[in-house]
C-alpha positions in Angstrom: 0.0 0.0 0.0 1.2 3.5 -0.8 0.1 6.4 1.4 -0.5 9.8 -0.1 -0.9 13.2 1.6 -3.3 15.7 0.1 -4.1 19.2 1.5 -7.2 21.3 0.9 -8.3 24.6 2.4 -11.2 24.6 4.8 -13.5 26.2 2.2 -12.6 23.5 -0.3 -13.2 20.8 2.2 -16.7 22.2 2.9 -17.4 22.2 -0.9 -16.2 18.6 -1.1 -18.4 17.5 1.8 -21.4 19.2 0.2 -20.9 17.4 -3.2 -19.6 13.9 -2.5 -20.5 12.6 -6.0 -18.2 15.3 -7.5 -15.5 14.1 -5.2 -15.9 10.5 -6.3 -16.0 11.4 -10.0 -12.8 13.4 -9.7 -11.2 10.6 -7.7 -12.1 8.0 -10.3 -10.7 10.3 -13.1 -7.5 11.1 -11.2 -7.0 7.4 -10.2 -7.5 6.3 -13.8 -4.9 8.7 -15.0 -2.5 7.7 -12.2 -2.9 4.0 -12.8 -2.3 4.5 -16.5 0.9 6.4 -15.5 1.9 3.4 -13.4 1.6 1.0 -16.4 3.5 3.5 -18.6 6.2 3.7 -16.0 6.7 -0.1 -16.1 6.9 0.0 -19.9 9.5 2.8 -19.8 11.7 1.5 -17.0 11.2 -2.3 -17.1 11.8 -4.7 -14.3 14.0 -3.4 -11.6 14.9 -0.4 -13.7 16.1 -2.6 -16.6 13.9 -2.0 -19.7 15.7 -4.8 -21.6 14.0 -7.4 -19.4 10.6 -6.3 -20.7 11.1 -7.9 -24.2 13.2 -10.8 -23.1 12.4 -13.7 -25.4 9.7 -11.4 -27.0 7.0 -12.8 -24.7 6.0 -9.8 -22.6 3.4 -11.9 -20.7 4.0 -10.2 -17.4 4.1 -6.7 -18.8 0.9 -7.3 -20.9 -0.9 -8.7 -17.9 -0.7 -5.5 -15.7 -4.2 -4.2 -15.1 -5.7 -1.3 -13.2 -9.2 -0.3 -12.2 -11.0 2.0 -9.8 -13.6 0.8 -7.4 -15.9 2.4 -4.8 -16.1 1.0 -1.3 -18.7 3.0 0.6 -17.4 6.6 0.7 -14.0 5.6 -0.6 -12.7 5.4 -4.1 -9.8 3.0 -4.5 -7.3 2.5 -7.2 -6.2 -1.1 -7.8 -3.3 -2.3 -9.9 -1.8 -5.7 -10.3 -1.3 -8.8 -12.4 -2.7 -12.3 -12.4 0.6 -13.9 -13.5 1.8 -16.3 -10.8 5.4 -15.4 -11.3 4.9 -11.7 -10.8 5.7 -11.8 -7.1 9.0 -13.5 -7.9 10.1 -10.5 -10.0 8.8 -8.0 -7.5 10.2 -9.5 -4.3 12.8 -12.1 -5.4 12.7 -15.8 -4.5 14.6 -19.0 -4.1 13.4 -21.9 -6.2 14.4 -25.4 -5.0 14.1 -28.7 -6.8 11.1 -30.7 -5.5 10.2 -33.4 -8.0 13.8 -34.2 -9.0 17.2 -33.9 -7.4 18.1 -30.9 -9.6 16.5 -28.0 -11.5 17.6 -28.2 -15.1 17.6 -25.1 -17.4 19.6 -23.4 -20.1 21.9 -20.4 -19.7 23.6 -18.9 -22.8 22.9 -22.1 -24.7 24.4 -24.5 -22.1 22.4 -26.8 -19.8 22.9 -26.2 -16.1 21.8 -28.3 -13.2 21.3 -26.8 -9.7 19.6 -27.8 -6.5 18.2 -24.3 -6.1 18.4 -20.9 -7.7 18.0 -17.5 -6.2 16.2 -14.9 -8.3 17.0 -11.4 -7.2 14.2 -8.9 -6.6 13.5 -6.8 -9.7 10.7 -4.5 -8.5 8.6 -3.1 -11.2 5.1 -2.5 -9.8 5.9 -0.8 -6.5 8.1 1.9 -8.2 5.4 2.3 -10.8 2.8 2.8 -8.1 5.0 5.3 -6.3 5.3 7.3 -9.6 1.6 7.0 -10.0 1.0 8.4 -6.5 3.0 11.5 -7.4 0.9 11.9 -10.5 -2.3 11.5 -8.5 -1.1 14.1 -5.9 -0.5 16.6 -8.7 -3.7 15.9 -10.7 -6.4 15.2 -8.0 -6.7 18.5 -5.9 -7.3 20.8 -8.9 -9.6 18.3 -10.5 -11.7 17.8 -7.4 -12.0 21.5 -6.7 -13.1 22.1 -10.3 -15.6 19.3 -10.0 -17.2 20.4 -6.7 -17.2 24.1 -7.8 -19.5 23.5 -10.8 
């Protein structure tokens, strides 16, 4: 979760409270812009700041699986981003993979077959840095948008 800090004047807060639908509409719009910014950030910077990992083997399955949406939960408007790919967490947080069904893991590196009991994959965060960039976009975009919306 990423925490954001927004400030409004007392007069603006009164207008926001008087027009909650305008607040929600502005929040959905700003979150959509921010979530799109997060996805663009991943495309531009790649995994762990290494854009060349995006097109490795030309598959792009993880990158193409990133989704975002906004949802309402009572009085809150929430931005949600993620992926359904099972290996996404390995890229984001790193992992150690150990052979379970055989004595060794077997895979190719630079055209040569390698056998190892386990391999450690380093963390290559891509989604968290993207969400942090999106948060900055949201903080810039949301206050003027909500004030314009509730001032109509």
